[in-house]
N, C-alpha and C positions, 0 to 999 in steps of 0.2 A: 463533458464530452457531448457532442451535438445530439440532441433528441431526434431530429429528422431521420437520422440513419439507424435509429434503434430498431425499427421493424425488420429491416433487411438483415441486420446483425443477429437479431434473435432468431430469425428463420434459419440462419446458417447454423446456430448452435442447436436448434431443434433437430437439424439433420444429424448432428453428432450424437444426440441422445436417442435417435431412432424415430423421431416424430415426423421427420420429412427427410428425404434422402439428400445427402450432400453428394454431388456428382463424383463418382469414384475417381475419374480421370483427373479431376481438379484437386480434390481434397487429399487423395492418397498418392496417386502416381504423379500428379502435378503436371499435366499436359500444359504446354507453354502457349500463352496468348500470342507470342511472337511467331510461332509456327502458323497459327490461324491467319495472322495478319499477312504473312508472306504469301499465302495462297490467294488472299483477297487482292493484293497488289497485282498479281499476275493476271487478273481478270480484265483489267482495263488500264490503258495507258494514261487516262486522265486523272487517276488517283495520285496524290502527291506522295513522293517517297517518304518512308518513315525515317525518323532520326536513327542514327547508327546505334544498335543495341550494345550495351555493355555486358549483357548476360554471357557468361562463359559456359558453353554447352558441356564441355568435358567436366568442369567442376560440378555443374548442376547434376550431371549424370552420376558422378561419384557420390554426391550428397543423397541423391534419390536412392541409390543402392544401399547406402548405410542406413538411411531412415526406414528402409523396408524391414529392418530387423527390430524396429521399435515396439512392435505389437500394437500400435495405435490404430484405431478405426479411422481417424482423420488427423492429418498433421500438416504443418506449414513451416517453411524456412525462408528467411530473407537474410542476405549477407551483403553489406556495403563495405567497400574499401576506399579509403581516402585517396584521391587522385586517380582512382580507377573506375569508381562508380558502383552500381549495383551488379554484382556478379552472379548472385543466386536469387531467384524469386520463384519459389514453388508454392502455389496457392496463397500468395501473400495477401490477397484481399479476402480470404475466407475467414469468417468470424468464428472464433473458438473461445472456450473458457480460458481465462488467463491464470487462474489460481493466484498465487502470491506475487506474480509479476505485476498484478494490479497495484501493488504498493508503490511501484515507480510513479504511477500517475498521482497517487495520493501525496507522496512526500516531496516531489519536485517543487511544487508551489511554495512550500515552507522554506526550502533551501534557496530559492530565488528571491522571495519576497521578504522574509524575516528570519534569516538563519540565526541571528544573535538574540532573538526574543527569548525571554525567560517567562515561564508561566507562574503567576503569583497566586497565592492563597492568603487572604488578609482577614484579620479579626478587627472589627471596629464598631462604631455606633454614631449616634447623632450628638452625643455629649460624653463627658468623662464621668467617672464614678465619684460618689460623695460618701466619705467614710466607709469605703469598701463596697458600697452598693451602687450598681448601675441602674438608675431609674429610667431605663429605656430598653429597647431591643438590643441584643447582641447580634451583630450582623457578621456573617461569614461570607465573604465574596470569593467565589470559585471561578477559575479560568479553565477548568477541565483537565488539570495537570494529571496525566496518567502515571506519573512517577511518585505522586504524593503517597507517603507511607505512614504507618502507625507511629513510628518514632517522630516524624515531622509533626503529627498532631499533638503528641505529648509535649514537644518543645513549645509549640504555639500555646498550649494550655498553661504550661508553666510560666511562660513570658506574660500571659494575660494576668495570672495570679500575682506574679512579682510586680506587675505594673499597677496593682492596687484594686483589681476587680475580684471580689470574693463572692458576690451575689449579684445575680441579674434579676431584677424585678419584672422585666419585660419578657419578650419571647426570644427564642433562638430562630433567627431568620437566615435562611440560605439564599443568597443572591446569585442566580445563575446567568444573569445577563441575557445574551442571545443564544446560549447553548441549548441544544435540543434535549428533550426528556426521553428520547427513544431508548428502549432497553435492548432491542434487537434491530437488525436491518432486514429490509425486504429481500426475500430470496434465500434466507438462511434456513437450514434444516433445524428442527427443534433439538436434535441431538448435538448441535454445535455448542450449545451453552449447557454446562461449562467446559465440556471436553476440549473444544478448540479455541474458544474465546470466552472471557468472562462477560456477564451481563453489563451493558453500558450504563453510564451514569454521568450527569453533569458535575458530580462531586465524587470522583472516584477516590477510594482509599485502599491501599494495598492491592492495587490492580483489580479491585472489586472481587477479591477472593477472601473476604473476611469470614465467610461461612459458605458451606455447601448445602444449607437447608433450602427447602423449596420456598419458604417465606422470604429468605434473603435473595435468592435468585430471581424471584418474581418482582421484588421491590428493592433493588440495591441501594437506591438513594435514601430510602427510609432507614435501611439497615446501617448505612454509613453515618447518618445523622444520629442514630441511636448510639453508635460507637463513639461519636464525637461527644455527646452529652455525658456518657459514662467516663470518658477520659477527662473532661472538664471537671466532673465531680471528684475524680481521683486527685486532681490537681488543686482541689479546694475551691472550685468555682461552681456554685449551685445556680440553677435556673428555675424560676418558678412558673414561667409562661410556657405556652405550647411551642411546637416546632412547625414552621411554615416554610414553603419554598416560593420565592418571589423573583421578579425580574427587574433589574435596573433600579435598585434601591439606593437612595442617597446615603452616603456614609462619609460625612465630613471629618470624622475623627477615626484615625487608624491606631490601634493599640499595638499590634504586632503583625508580622507577615513572614511568609516563606516563599522563596523563589526556587524554581526548578533549574536544572541545567539548561543550556541553550537548546533551541529547537533543532539545531544542526546535530547536537549530541544525541537528542532523542531520536532523530531520524536515523542516525548511524546505528543505534541499537535496533530500531525497527527493521531496517533492511538487512543488517548483518545476521540477525537471528530470526528474522521473519516473525516479529511479534504482532500477532493479529490485533490484540487489544490496543496497543500503541497506535497502530494504523487507524483504527476506528476512532479513537479519541482525537487524533490529528485531523481527521475529516470533520468531526464535530466542531473543532476549534476554528479551522480555516473556512469551512463551508464548501458545498459543492460548486459554488460559483467560481471559487479560486481555482479548483481543479479543472473546470471547464475552460476557463480563460487561458490557463497554461497549455492545455491540450490544443485549443484552437490556435494559439500562437505558434505551436510546434507543427501545425498542419495535420494534426491527427484527424482521421475520419473513420466512419464505420465502426465506432466503438460505443459501448454503453455500460454503465455500472450502477449498482444500487448500494454498494458499500465501499469501504476503503481498503479492505484486506484481501479481497479476492475469494472469500468464502461463498459469496452469493451465487446461487444457480442462475441468476439473471445476468451476471457479468459477461460481457463479450468484448473481445478485442481482436486485432489482426497482427501478424508479424510486421507488416508494413507500418502500422501505427506505432508499434513499440520501437522500431528502428527510428522512425521519425522523432519520437519523443527523446530517445537517447542521443540522437545527433543534435537536437535542439539544446539539450543539456550541455553538450560538449562546447557549444558556442556561447553558453550563458555564463553568468557569474557563479553558477552552482557547479561548474564542471569538476573542480578539485574536490568539493565536498561530496558530490554524489559518487565519484569514483572511489573516494576513500571510505565510503560507507558500504560498498558492495562486497559480498563474500569473495574471497580469492581461492581459486582452484587448489585443493589439497593443502590449504593453509588455514583459512579462517571461516567462522560462521557456518552457514548451512552447506558450504562447499568443502568443509574441512576434510571430509573423507571421500570426496568425489573428484573426478577428472585428475587422477593422480598419475597418469602416464607422464613420462619424462617431458614430452613435448608440450603438455598443457599445464602441468603442476606449476603453480606460481605465476602463470602467464595469462590466465583468464580471470577477469573480474565481472561477475554477473549476478543478477537476481534470480533466485530459484523460485519455482512454484510447484507445489505438490498437493494433490487431492486424490481421492479415490478415482482411478482411471484418468488422471490428468497429470502430466509432467511438462514443465516449461522452463526455459532458460533464456535470459536476455541480458546482453551486456557488451563487453569490449575485450578485444585481444589484439594481437598483431599478426601479420602474415609472414611468409618466408622472405619477403623483401623489406620487412621492417615497417610496413605501412599500417596505419591504424585501421582496425576492423570493428564495425558495429554489426551485431547480429541479434536475431531473435528466432527461437524455435518453440513452437507450441504443438503439443500432442494431446488429443482427447480420445476417450474410449480405449485407454491402454489396458491390455491384459496384464501387463507387468510394467510398473513405473521404473523398476530397476533396469529392465532391458531398454526402456526408453532412454534412461540416463547413459547407458552403455553406448547407445546409438549416437547420442549427443557427443560423447567422447570421440567417436570415430569421425563424426562430421568436423569437429573442431580440429582434430589432428590433420585432416585434409586442408583446412583453411590455414592452419599454422605453417604449412610448407608451401602454400600456393605462392607463385611468383609471376603469374600471368598479367 
């Protein structure tokens, strides 16, 4: 997401946190730029007339009154309807914390660029064993697979043993390629690990939750490699050398390997259950550049992020940006995959127990976002005329996120019967 807009976006969030005031009329009551523009046009006949607005004043008023019950210090709503245009835009350019709706930005590039990719973990070396002894380093090549588990490691170790390797005279070398070694992301509270997300590693095993000890949490990669050595020993494969982490090691001989489910499947789990660890690992795998490129292609502006899950206090987005991203997805090859990955109101995932009114249950597919004082929702539904609706609702500084979700229910109920 474009760096030049970072400062203005951060200033907007600073207002939400009480560091600088977000204009109340814009952030809460949502005074409309269209009203200001109308007065400006009346001042001079030389000003070119504005394009006809698609904003529906009655619907906007109804949304505003419902959102007034959200208990949020600042909020924003944008609603677009296919064939009708933008019908609601209240503080749509105001930068707010996205919570887990940030995962939409993180996962869409994978769905567009490489949905069928599988993440591999391979054991190999520069040569084969001789009489059960590998007179070389045992190389473990990691792709950052967040789904790699202890049983997968056991199978790899057994296959290595069954393939004739009983002793490694060299080192245990972890090849992490271009993966980052970051354990945490910028903007995370120290309390997030391990309560909200496990420590990050380029070689995750068991979701990096093999231990809750301070030693493991501070050095998960070392802990995972120690786990690997122990499992290899249990399988009858001893290693005499040290353990090292390197990048881009040549490995002409592959002894055994494991492949994950497809990225599309991993993304579905990530979005459906809002798995912070998966989102962060996906960001490490694809890189920030891929996220930025997709956001730029979608026409997203005034956003910034320092992580992939939305936990960071530095993350900023707008409802206009989220609607732009969702509409871009609709026109992309990822349309079916993304929609099939989103929680469904009163049915699945993080929305299983929410939006259960008759008019929304089963009729809204959206990504949720929840943090202390933050509640967000962005996704799709249809209106009373059967037209496709793309929407985003962000609230920050909530006294009650439960009441915020109740307000979302009322807003979406209005949209669902709208026929204007």
